[in-house]
matplotlib code that plots the C-alpha trace (Angstrom):
import matplotlib.pyplot as plt

x = [-48.6, -45.1, -42.2, -41.3, -38.3, -35.1, -33.0, -29.2, -26.6, -24.6, -21.2, -18.4, -15.7, -12.4, -11.7, -8.2, -7.4, -9.0, -7.1, -3.8, -0.7, 0.0, 2.0, 5.7, 5.5, 3.0, 5.6, 8.3, 6.5, 5.4, 9.1, 10.6, 7.8, 9.0, 12.5, 11.3, 9.6, 12.5, 14.6, 12.2, 12.2, 16.1, 16.4, 13.7, 16.1, 18.0, 14.8, 13.5, 16.3, 15.6, 12.0, 9.8, 6.2, 6.7, 5.9, 9.0, 8.9, 11.7, 12.9, 15.8, 16.6, 17.0, 14.7, 13.5, 11.2, 9.3, 6.6, 3.9, 1.0, 1.2, -0.9, 0.9, 4.2, 2.9, 1.7, 5.4, 7.1, 4.9, 5.4, 9.1, 9.5, 6.6, 4.4, 7.2, 7.1, 8.1, 7.1, 5.6, 5.6, 4.8, 8.2, 6.8, 7.7, 4.5, 2.4, -0.9, -3.9, -6.4, -9.9, -12.1, -16.1, -17.7, -21.2, -22.5, -25.5, -27.5, -29.7, -33.1, -33.7, -37.0, -39.3]
y = [29.0, 27.4, 28.8, 28.7, 26.0, 27.8, 26.3, 26.9, 26.4, 23.3, 23.6, 24.2, 21.6, 21.7, 18.3, 19.0, 19.9, 16.7, 14.4, 16.1, 14.2, 12.8, 15.2, 15.2, 13.3, 10.6, 10.2, 9.7, 7.3, 5.2, 5.0, 4.1, 1.3, 0.0, -0.3, -2.0, -4.7, -5.0, -5.5, -8.5, -10.0, -9.9, -11.2, -14.0, -16.9, -16.5, -15.8, -19.2, -20.6, -19.0, -17.7, -19.9, -19.9, -16.4, -12.6, -10.5, -6.7, -5.0, -1.7, 0.2, -2.9, -5.1, -7.5, -5.3, -8.1, -11.4, -13.5, -15.9, -13.1, -10.2, -8.0, -8.5, -8.0, -4.9, -3.4, -4.1, -2.5, 0.6, 0.9, 0.6, 2.9, 5.0, 5.8, 5.2, 2.9, -0.6, -4.0, -6.8, -10.1, -13.8, -15.9, -18.9, -20.4, -19.1, -16.2, -17.1, -16.7, -14.5, -14.6, -11.7, -12.1, -10.3, -9.6, -11.9, -10.8, -13.8, -13.8, -15.6, -18.0, -17.0, -19.7]
z = [14.8, 14.5, 13.6, 10.2, 9.2, 8.5, 5.8, 6.2, 3.5, 3.3, 4.7, 2.5, 2.6, 1.2, 0.0, -0.8, 2.5, 3.8, 1.2, 1.4, 1.7, 5.1, 7.7, 8.0, 11.4, 9.9, 7.2, 9.7, 11.8, 8.7, 7.6, 11.1, 11.5, 8.0, 8.9, 12.1, 10.0, 7.4, 10.6, 11.9, 8.3, 8.4, 11.8, 11.4, 10.2, 13.8, 15.7, 14.5, 16.5, 19.8, 19.7, 17.3, 18.3, 20.3, 19.4, 19.2, 19.7, 17.3, 18.1, 16.8, 14.5, 17.8, 19.8, 22.5, 24.3, 23.5, 24.8, 24.3, 24.6, 22.0, 23.9, 27.1, 25.1, 23.6, 26.7, 28.6, 25.5, 25.4, 29.3, 29.0, 25.7, 25.3, 22.4, 19.6, 16.7, 16.9, 15.2, 16.9, 14.8, 15.3, 14.8, 12.6, 9.2, 7.9, 8.6, 10.1, 7.9, 9.5, 8.3, 8.2, 8.1, 5.3, 4.2, 1.4, -0.6, -2.0, -5.0, -5.0, -7.7, -9.5, -10.7]

ax = plt.figure().add_subplot(projection="3d")
ax.plot(x, y, z, "-o")
ax.set_aspect("equal")
plt.show()
């Protein structure tokens, strides 16, 4: 005969621990990125004159690097600075609109 099926109790999950406030390091990272983003917005009028249509990397409130390809720019900045917070933004008058596909449920008409 086969062995009987063993039933184990469900694991006890402490949801409070999982959903707790972000770590201090994560909060510092978010605050740093926010400062870089605000610096990008403040620099945008001047950047429109010198870098229009290009991506710029902002670090410590200044333009660290720029270029036409976002991925290559990010790789250059990461190689130079390491894993630190910085902002990469496209210098344009209007932010580009990005569309995300999503599932749409359709209803069948009866009758």
